C-alpha positions as CSV (number, residue, x, y, z in Angstrom):
1,V,0.0,0.0,0.0
2,Q,1.3,3.4,-1.0
3,L,0.2,7.0,-0.5
4,Q,1.1,9.6,-3.1
5,A,1.0,13.1,-2.0
6,S,1.0,16.2,-4.1
7,G,0.1,19.9,-4.2
8,G,2.5,21.6,-2.0
9,G,4.3,24.8,-2.9
10,L,5.0,28.4,-2.2
11,V,2.1,30.9,-1.7
12,Q,1.7,34.3,-0.2
13,A,-0.2,34.8,3.1
14,G,-3.9,34.8,2.4
15,G,-3.5,32.5,-0.6
16,S,-4.8,29.0,-1.1
17,L,-3.4,25.5,-1.9
18,R,-4.9,22.1,-2.4
19,L,-3.1,19.0,-1.3
20,T,-4.0,15.6,-2.8
21,C,-3.3,12.1,-1.4
22,A,-4.0,9.0,-3.4
23,A,-3.8,5.6,-1.9
24,S,-3.0,2.6,-4.0
25,G,-2.2,-1.1,-3.6
26,S,-4.1,-4.1,-2.1
27,I,-6.5,-2.1,-0.1
28,F,-9.6,-3.7,1.2
29,S,-10.9,-0.7,3.1
30,I,-9.7,2.7,4.5
31,N,-10.7,3.4,8.1
32,H,-9.5,7.0,8.1
33,Q,-7.2,9.1,6.0
34,G,-5.7,12.5,6.7
35,W,-2.9,15.0,6.9
36,Y,-0.3,15.8,9.5
37,R,2.4,18.5,9.4
38,Q,5.8,19.0,10.9
39,T,8.3,21.8,11.3
40,P,11.9,21.5,12.3
41,G,12.3,20.7,16.0
42,K,8.6,20.0,16.6
43,Q,6.5,16.9,16.7
44,R,4.3,15.9,13.8
45,E,0.8,17.2,14.5
46,L,-2.6,16.3,13.1
47,V,-4.0,18.8,10.7
48,A,-7.2,17.1,9.5
49,R,-8.6,13.6,9.2
50,I,-11.7,12.0,7.7
51,S,-13.0,8.6,8.7
52,S,-14.8,6.0,6.7
53,D,-18.2,7.2,8.1
54,G,-17.4,10.8,7.2
55,N,-16.4,12.0,10.7
56,L,-14.1,15.0,10.5
57,N,-11.4,16.1,12.8
58,Y,-9.4,19.4,12.5
59,A,-6.7,21.0,14.4
60,D,-8.0,24.1,16.2
61,S,-5.5,26.2,14.3
62,V,-7.0,25.4,10.9
63,K,-10.7,25.2,11.7
64,G,-12.6,27.5,9.3
65,R,-9.7,27.7,6.9
66,F,-9.0,24.2,5.8
67,T,-11.4,21.6,4.5
68,I,-10.7,17.9,4.1
69,S,-12.7,15.8,1.6
70,R,-12.6,12.4,0.1
71,D,-13.3,10.6,-3.2
72,N,-14.0,7.0,-2.0
73,A,-14.0,5.5,-5.4
74,A,-10.4,6.8,-6.0
75,N,-9.2,6.3,-2.5
76,T,-8.1,9.9,-2.5
77,V,-8.4,12.7,0.0
78,Y,-8.0,16.4,-0.6
79,L,-7.0,19.2,1.8
80,Q,-8.2,22.6,0.6
81,M,-6.2,25.2,2.5
82,N,-7.5,28.8,2.3
83,S,-6.4,32.0,4.1
84,L,-3.0,30.5,4.6
85,K,-0.8,32.0,7.2
86,P,3.0,31.9,7.6
87,E,2.6,29.6,10.6
88,D,1.1,27.0,8.3
89,T,4.5,26.6,6.7
90,A,5.5,23.0,7.3
91,V,6.1,19.7,5.6
92,Y,2.7,18.0,5.2
93,Y,2.4,14.3,5.4
94,C,-0.5,12.1,4.2
95,N,-1.5,9.3,6.6
96,A,-4.0,6.4,6.3
97,H,-5.2,3.5,8.4
98,V,-6.2,0.8,6.1
99,V,-7.1,-2.9,6.0
100,A,-4.9,-4.4,3.3
101,D,-5.1,-7.7,1.5
102,Y,-1.9,-9.8,1.6
103,Y,-0.6,-12.9,0.0
104,T,2.5,-14.8,1.2
105,E,4.1,-18.1,0.3
106,Q,4.4,-20.4,3.3
107,P,6.1,-23.9,3.4
108,W,2.6,-25.4,3.6
109,G,1.2,-23.3,0.8
110,P,-0.1,-19.9,0.0
111,E,-1.6,-17.8,2.7
112,V,-4.0,-15.0,2.1
113,G,-5.7,-12.7,4.5
114,R,-6.2,-9.1,5.6
115,R,-4.4,-7.0,8.1
116,P,-4.5,-3.5,9.4
117,L,-1.7,-1.1,8.3
118,E,-0.8,2.5,9.1
119,V,0.8,4.1,6.0
120,W,2.6,7.4,5.5
121,G,3.1,9.2,2.3
122,Q,6.2,11.3,1.4
123,G,6.1,14.8,2.7
124,T,5.1,17.8,0.6
125,Q,6.5,21.2,1.5
126,V,4.0,24.1,2.0
127,T,5.6,27.5,2.4
128,V,3.6,30.6,3.2
129,S,5.4,33.9,2.8
130,S,4.4,37.0,4.7
């Protein structure tokens, strides 16, 4: 299972960006998918997350400015970021908790099943200039 993130860049304060995270691979289901961000010397923090039943979670600092949405058929989530501030500058990471199908060869024969996985995408840099 892989997550492909895109959409970061440089924008002036007050501007907008949209991040995209596409999940691919042997995915049976996605429990929740979202975005975290990290700046140097700080812990990675949750920005926004959407669950399979549509439940949304946002960091207080982005409420009213950021919107997370999902295309279930494409296993893709989007983060629309409006009214960006310099303090939003960070590397943004896509994250997903999935149930993945697996296949392995065992001495007694093939084994198939499903297992939970937490997957991270590569980071994408968002820089907001003042």
